[in-house]
Structure formats: structure tokens, C-alpha cells
C-alpha positions as CSV (number, residue, x, y, z in Angstrom):
1,M,10.5,-33.2,-24.1
2,N,7.5,-35.5,-23.6
3,R,7.6,-37.7,-20.7
4,V,8.2,-35.7,-17.4
5,A,9.1,-37.2,-13.7
6,I,8.0,-34.9,-11.0
7,V,10.0,-35.7,-8.2
8,V,8.6,-34.8,-4.8
9,L,10.4,-35.3,-1.2
10,N,8.5,-36.1,1.8
11,Y,10.1,-36.1,5.1
12,K,7.8,-35.9,7.7
13,G,5.4,-33.5,6.3
14,M,2.8,-35.8,5.1
15,E,-0.4,-33.3,5.5
16,D,1.6,-30.9,3.0
17,T,2.5,-34.0,0.8
18,V,-0.8,-34.9,0.4
19,A,-2.1,-31.6,-0.7
20,C,1.1,-31.1,-3.1
21,L,0.1,-34.5,-4.7
22,A,-3.6,-33.7,-5.0
23,S,-2.0,-30.0,-7.2
24,L,0.0,-32.2,-9.5
25,I,-2.3,-34.7,-10.5
26,K,-4.3,-31.7,-12.0
27,Q,-1.6,-30.7,-14.5
28,T,-2.7,-30.1,-18.0
29,Y,0.2,-31.3,-19.2
30,Q,-0.7,-35.0,-18.8
31,T,2.5,-37.4,-19.7
32,Y,3.9,-37.2,-16.5
33,T,4.6,-39.6,-13.6
34,I,5.0,-38.4,-10.1
35,V,8.1,-39.9,-8.2
36,A,7.0,-39.8,-4.4
37,I,10.0,-40.5,-2.2
38,E,9.5,-40.9,1.4
39,N,13.0,-39.9,3.0
40,G,13.1,-41.9,6.1
41,S,10.3,-40.0,8.3
42,G,10.6,-43.0,10.8
43,D,6.7,-42.0,11.2
44,S,3.6,-43.2,9.5
45,S,4.8,-42.2,6.2
46,T,5.7,-45.2,4.9
47,K,1.8,-46.1,5.5
48,E,0.5,-43.1,4.2
49,F,2.4,-43.6,1.2
50,K,0.8,-47.0,0.5
51,K,-2.1,-45.3,0.4
52,L,-1.6,-42.8,-2.1
53,E,-0.2,-45.7,-4.2
54,T,-3.3,-46.9,-4.4
55,I,-5.0,-44.0,-5.1
56,Y,-2.9,-42.5,-7.9
57,G,-2.1,-46.0,-9.4
58,K,0.0,-45.5,-12.8
59,K,0.5,-42.1,-11.9
60,L,2.6,-42.4,-8.9
61,H,5.7,-44.0,-8.3
62,A,7.1,-44.5,-4.6
63,I,10.5,-45.0,-3.5
64,Y,11.1,-45.9,0.0
65,N,14.2,-44.9,1.3
66,Q,15.7,-45.9,4.8
67,E,16.9,-43.0,6.5
68,N,16.7,-39.2,5.7
69,L,19.3,-38.5,3.0
70,G,18.7,-34.6,2.8
71,F,17.0,-32.6,0.1
72,A,20.2,-33.5,-2.2
73,G,20.2,-37.2,-1.6
74,G,16.4,-37.8,-1.6
75,A,15.9,-36.0,-4.4
76,N,19.1,-37.9,-6.3
77,T,17.0,-41.5,-5.5
78,G,14.0,-40.2,-7.6
79,I,16.4,-38.2,-10.4
80,R,18.2,-41.5,-10.8
81,W,15.5,-43.5,-11.3
82,A,13.5,-41.3,-13.5
83,L,17.1,-41.1,-15.6
84,D,17.2,-45.3,-15.7
85,N,13.6,-45.1,-17.0
86,Q,14.7,-42.7,-20.3
87,F,12.5,-39.9,-18.8
88,D,12.8,-36.5,-21.2
89,G,12.3,-34.0,-18.6
90,I,13.1,-34.7,-14.8
91,A,11.0,-31.6,-12.5
92,L,11.6,-31.0,-8.5
93,F,8.4,-29.8,-6.4
94,N,8.8,-29.1,-2.9
95,N,6.4,-31.3,-0.6
96,D,5.1,-28.4,1.3
97,A,4.0,-26.6,-2.4
98,I,1.3,-26.4,-4.4
99,A,1.5,-26.2,-8.2
100,A,-0.9,-24.3,-10.6
101,P,-2.6,-26.6,-12.9
102,T,-0.7,-25.2,-15.9
103,W,2.7,-25.0,-13.6
104,L,4.3,-28.2,-15.8
105,E,3.0,-27.2,-19.2
106,E,4.3,-24.1,-19.2
107,L,7.5,-25.1,-17.8
108,V,7.8,-27.3,-20.7
109,K,6.9,-25.0,-23.1
110,T,9.6,-23.0,-22.2
111,H,12.2,-25.2,-22.1
112,K,11.3,-26.6,-25.3
113,K,11.9,-22.5,-26.5
114,Q,14.5,-21.6,-24.5
115,Q,16.4,-25.1,-24.7
116,S,17.5,-24.8,-21.4
117,G,19.1,-27.1,-19.1
118,I,17.3,-26.1,-16.2
119,T,13.9,-23.9,-16.5
120,T,12.2,-22.5,-13.5
121,G,9.0,-20.7,-12.8
122,L,7.3,-18.2,-10.4
123,L,7.1,-19.3,-6.9
124,L,5.0,-17.4,-5.0
125,H,4.5,-17.4,-0.9
126,E,1.1,-19.5,-0.2
127,H,-1.1,-17.0,0.4
128,G,-0.3,-15.7,-3.2
129,D,0.3,-12.1,-2.8
130,T,4.1,-12.0,-2.6
131,I,7.2,-13.8,-4.6
132,D,9.2,-16.6,-2.9
133,S,11.6,-16.5,-5.8
134,T,11.9,-16.2,-9.4
135,G,15.1,-18.3,-9.6
136,D,18.2,-17.4,-7.3
137,W,21.3,-14.8,-8.1
138,Y,24.7,-15.7,-6.8
139,S,26.0,-12.6,-5.6
140,K,29.7,-11.0,-5.7
141,W,30.3,-11.6,-2.5
142,G,30.0,-14.9,-2.7
143,L,26.2,-15.3,-1.0
144,P,23.0,-16.6,-2.8
145,F,19.8,-15.8,-2.9
146,P,16.5,-16.1,-3.9
147,R,15.3,-13.7,-6.8
148,S,12.5,-10.9,-6.2
149,R,11.7,-12.8,-2.7
150,G,9.2,-10.3,-0.8
151,D,8.1,-8.5,-3.7
152,A,4.3,-8.2,-4.7
153,T,3.3,-10.8,-6.9
154,K,2.3,-8.0,-9.2
155,K,5.9,-7.1,-9.7
156,A,7.1,-10.4,-10.7
157,P,9.8,-9.4,-13.6
158,E,9.0,-10.8,-17.4
159,A,10.3,-14.1,-18.6
160,G,14.4,-14.0,-19.1
161,F,17.3,-15.7,-18.3
162,V,18.4,-15.9,-14.6
163,F,21.5,-17.7,-12.6
164,S,19.7,-20.3,-11.3
165,G,16.6,-22.3,-10.7
166,S,14.8,-22.9,-7.4
167,G,15.1,-27.2,-6.2
168,G,11.5,-26.5,-5.3
169,A,9.8,-25.8,-8.5
170,S,12.1,-26.3,-11.8
171,L,12.4,-28.6,-14.3
172,Y,15.9,-29.9,-15.3
173,D,16.8,-31.6,-19.0
174,P,18.6,-35.2,-18.2
175,A,21.4,-34.6,-20.8
176,M,22.2,-31.5,-18.7
177,L,22.3,-33.8,-15.5
178,R,24.3,-36.6,-17.4
179,E,26.9,-34.2,-18.3
180,I,27.3,-32.3,-15.0
181,S,26.4,-34.6,-12.4
182,L,23.3,-34.8,-9.9
183,F,22.6,-32.8,-6.9
184,D,25.9,-32.9,-4.7
185,E,24.7,-34.9,-1.5
186,T,27.3,-33.5,0.5
187,F,25.8,-30.4,0.7
188,F,22.6,-32.5,2.4
189,A,19.9,-29.6,2.2
190,Y,20.5,-25.4,1.6
191,Y,22.1,-24.0,-2.0
192,E,22.3,-27.7,-3.4
193,D,20.3,-26.1,-6.5
194,V,22.2,-23.0,-6.8
195,D,25.4,-25.5,-6.9
196,V,23.7,-27.6,-9.6
197,S,23.0,-24.4,-11.6
198,F,26.5,-23.1,-10.8
199,R,27.8,-26.1,-12.7
200,A,25.4,-25.8,-15.5
201,Q,26.1,-22.4,-16.5
202,L,30.1,-23.2,-16.4
203,A,29.3,-26.3,-18.5
204,G,27.2,-24.0,-21.0
205,W,23.9,-24.4,-19.9
206,K,21.2,-21.8,-19.7
207,V,18.6,-21.1,-16.9
208,A,15.1,-19.5,-18.5
209,Y,12.6,-18.1,-15.7
210,T,8.8,-18.1,-17.1
211,P,6.3,-16.0,-14.7
212,K,3.8,-18.4,-16.2
213,A,4.6,-21.4,-14.4
214,I,3.2,-20.5,-11.1
215,A,3.4,-22.5,-7.5
216,Y,2.5,-21.4,-4.0
217,H,5.1,-22.5,-1.2
218,K,4.7,-22.9,2.4
219,Q,8.5,-21.7,2.9
220,G,10.4,-23.4,5.5
221,S,7.2,-25.6,7.0
222,T,10.4,-28.7,7.1
223,S,13.4,-26.9,8.5
224,G,11.5,-24.9,10.9
225,K,11.1,-28.1,12.5
226,M,14.6,-28.8,12.9
227,P,16.4,-26.4,15.5
228,G,19.5,-25.1,14.3
229,F,19.5,-26.9,11.3
230,S,19.5,-24.1,8.8
231,V,22.2,-22.3,10.7
232,Y,24.5,-25.4,10.5
233,Q,23.8,-26.1,7.0
234,T,24.3,-22.4,5.7
235,F,27.4,-22.1,7.4
236,K,28.7,-25.6,6.2
237,N,27.5,-25.1,2.7
238,L,28.5,-21.6,1.3
239,P,31.6,-22.2,1.3
240,L,31.6,-25.7,-0.5
241,L,29.3,-23.7,-3.0
242,Y,32.5,-20.8,-3.5
243,I,35.1,-23.5,-3.6
244,K,33.7,-25.4,-5.8
245,N,32.7,-23.2,-8.7
246,V,33.8,-19.7,-8.7
247,P,36.6,-19.6,-11.6
248,A,40.3,-18.9,-11.0
249,S,40.4,-15.0,-11.9
250,L,37.6,-14.6,-9.5
251,L,38.6,-16.3,-6.7
252,I,40.3,-13.5,-5.0
253,P,38.0,-10.7,-5.4
254,I,34.7,-13.0,-4.3
255,G,36.7,-14.4,-2.0
256,L,37.8,-11.0,-0.3
257,R,34.5,-10.0,0.0
258,F,33.0,-13.7,1.1
259,L,35.4,-14.0,3.8
260,F,34.7,-10.5,5.2
261,A,30.6,-11.7,5.2
262,Y,31.1,-14.9,6.1
263,V,32.8,-14.2,9.1
264,M,30.2,-11.3,10.0
265,M,27.5,-13.7,9.2
266,L,29.1,-16.3,11.8
267,G,29.8,-13.7,14.4
268,H,26.1,-12.4,14.3
269,A,24.9,-16.0,14.6
270,I,27.2,-16.6,17.5
271,K,25.6,-13.5,19.0
272,K,21.9,-14.8,18.6
273,G,22.4,-17.6,20.2
274,N,23.4,-20.1,17.4
275,A,26.7,-20.6,18.3
276,V,26.5,-24.2,18.3
277,P,25.2,-24.9,15.2
278,A,27.0,-22.0,13.3
279,L,30.3,-23.3,14.8
280,R,29.5,-27.2,13.9
281,G,28.8,-25.8,10.6
282,Y,32.1,-24.0,10.3
283,F,34.3,-26.5,11.3
284,K,32.8,-29.2,8.9
285,S,33.4,-26.6,6.2
286,I,37.1,-26.6,7.2
287,I,37.2,-30.6,6.7
288,L,35.0,-30.7,3.4
289,F,37.1,-28.0,2.0
290,W,40.2,-30.9,1.4
291,S,37.9,-34.2,1.1
292,H,35.3,-32.9,-1.2
293,A,35.6,-29.5,-2.2
294,L,38.7,-29.1,-3.9
295,P,38.8,-32.6,-5.6
296,A,35.1,-31.7,-7.2
297,R,36.6,-28.0,-8.0
298,R,38.8,-30.0,-9.7
299,A,36.6,-31.6,-12.0
300,I,34.0,-28.8,-12.3
301,Q,36.3,-26.6,-14.1
302,A,37.8,-29.1,-16.3
303,N,34.5,-28.7,-17.5
304,K,34.2,-25.3,-18.0
305,K,33.1,-24.5,-21.6
306,V,32.0,-20.6,-21.1
307,E,34.2,-17.8,-20.7
308,T,34.7,-16.6,-17.0
309,S,33.5,-12.8,-18.7
310,Y,29.9,-14.8,-19.0
311,I,29.8,-15.8,-15.2
312,K,31.0,-12.5,-14.1
313,E,28.2,-10.8,-15.7
314,L,25.5,-13.3,-14.8
315,L,26.7,-12.1,-10.9
316,W,24.5,-10.1,-8.9
317,P,26.8,-7.0,-8.2
318,D,25.7,-6.1,-4.4
319,L,25.3,-7.9,-1.2
320,P,21.8,-9.3,-1.4
321,P,18.8,-7.1,-0.8
322,D,18.1,-8.5,3.0
323,Q,22.0,-8.7,4.1
324,T,20.9,-4.9,6.0
325,G,23.6,-5.6,8.9
326,L,26.4,-6.6,6.3
327,R,25.7,-3.1,4.8
328,K,25.8,-1.2,7.7
329,V,29.1,-2.9,8.4
330,R,30.6,-2.4,5.5
331,R,29.5,1.7,5.3
332,F,31.6,1.9,8.8
333,F,34.4,0.5,6.9
334,I,34.3,2.1,3.6
335,G,31.9,4.5,3.6
336,K,29.4,3.1,0.6
């Protein structure tokens, strides 16, 4: 791997984007191009992007989307440009994150060592004392979650293989993307990175993690500006992730747990005053089940190159650690 494109997406967050790019320009790995995408913000971002093009020159390639394509669609804009221009690696980096100087260098080193389809690093919260993620897991309850979130930084796990890379700070092999396709734009935002990792795992590509590739993330700075957005996307996308990717022999055991968890989560969202976005997401998932998830599933499962036992071994064996409410409900019904 030599030339790397670093795709950064901006949507109404220029202050964060400017700081993000300032950190990326200091990378010790030198053969890279920043692909900065103005994702239809509809504000002064376009004007600011023009200034950045002048400041960074050939190190930055700017793309201007006329509308907000979400994280998945916006990122794909940059990925397609990188693929067309024959880059050897494609990294994604959140605009509300700051990269340590050796972030990209360490990802490339790990990719070369492990020949991984996706390589992810140690994403810390912005203050650096706790972990945002060290990749993601997919649980036997059909619920994905960030690995190590909330743990003290000193407890960061050693290098190894994980289920999924974080779309906020990971390196993707172009050969893998050409095989399994890009981010699923139906997701728009939330879990699209777990979806692409699931497809990669099914196709026989590994996801490697290194604690040496460090970045700092201001969690939720974009979605927090859009009330109800994360709730809608969660209830829309969780069923898509499950239907598209879970192998046939695991559909029932995971599906029964997932149905229980999904209904409980839906009820909780309604109780907390999020009925409108939660129910919108639920009904949209029903529509997408027929129009998108099932056709996509046929193609994904036809490309499956690993044994189902391998996927089963990768799954987190319990509920996600933060699902304390579901644990209480489960204990009430089954006593454990």
C-alpha cells in the first residue's frame, strides 16, 4: 500500500472540519491525499471549502455534493473518486475527530502485516482519558455496539482481529470494496460501517485492530444537531443490518433475541417521548425489508466464502454492555 486517500465528510460542521484537516496534514505517512467532501450543508461551508483548497493545495481534493447524502452516500462520493484514481488505500475519518500524527502510518503498517480488508485503531473521546471505540462487535442479540466504549484508555486491548471497523477512523482495502461494494446508502447514517464489515467478514476479509493508530473523537457533534435523527436511523437500520447479513442457520436464534430486544427498545423510545421518530423508523424498515433488504441479502449470501461457524465465533455472546434495561427485562422473564 502506497497512496492513500483520506475521506473526510463535512455537514454543517466547518469549525470541526478545519481542526480535523489541520491534524491530518501533520501525518507522518506522507503519500496521502485528503478527499474533503462538502455534503450539501447549505450554509457558508462551500465558501470555506474554497479557502481550504487554496491553503492545502495538492494535498486536498474537494468534492461538493449538492444535497446531504448522509454518511454512507457522502463517503461513497469520496471512495468512488479514490477508486477511479487508483489509490492503494482508502481511509475514512470523521470531521469531528483529531488524528495523532502517526494515525495513518500505524494503520498502513497493520494492514501490510495482516493483509486485512479493514484496519481500525484506538478511537478515544476528545479528552483522551476514555475510549470511544476499538472497533465494533455484533452481538447474538442482533445489536451492534462499539467495542471498549467508556473504558479507561489504559485498558485499551492489544492488537488483534475484531468484528467491525469504525467508519469514523479506519482504513479500507480498495480490492475488498470492489468485491463487496461500497457503503449501503440506504442506511444513510448509523451502522453502515458495521454492515460493510459484516459483508467483508462473510466474503472472507479480516478486520484488524491496532492500539497504535490513535485518534480523538468529539462524539455526536453532528447528529446532536438533528433532534430525533439517531432514533429514526436506529430503528430503520437495525433490521436492515440483520436481514442482509446474518447467515441462514443463525437467522432464527439471533432473530428471536433481536425481535425481543427491538420491541423492548421501541417501547422504551415511545415511553421517553421519541414515538414519532421511532415509529417512522420502524415502518420505514418494513418497507425496506421488501424493497431492499431481501434482494441485497440474496447477493450477499451468494458471495459468502466462510463457514457459518466462523461468523458465529465472531459474535459477542451476550447483550451489549450498555443495555442495562434489556438485562432487567430479560432477568424478569427468564431469570438470568
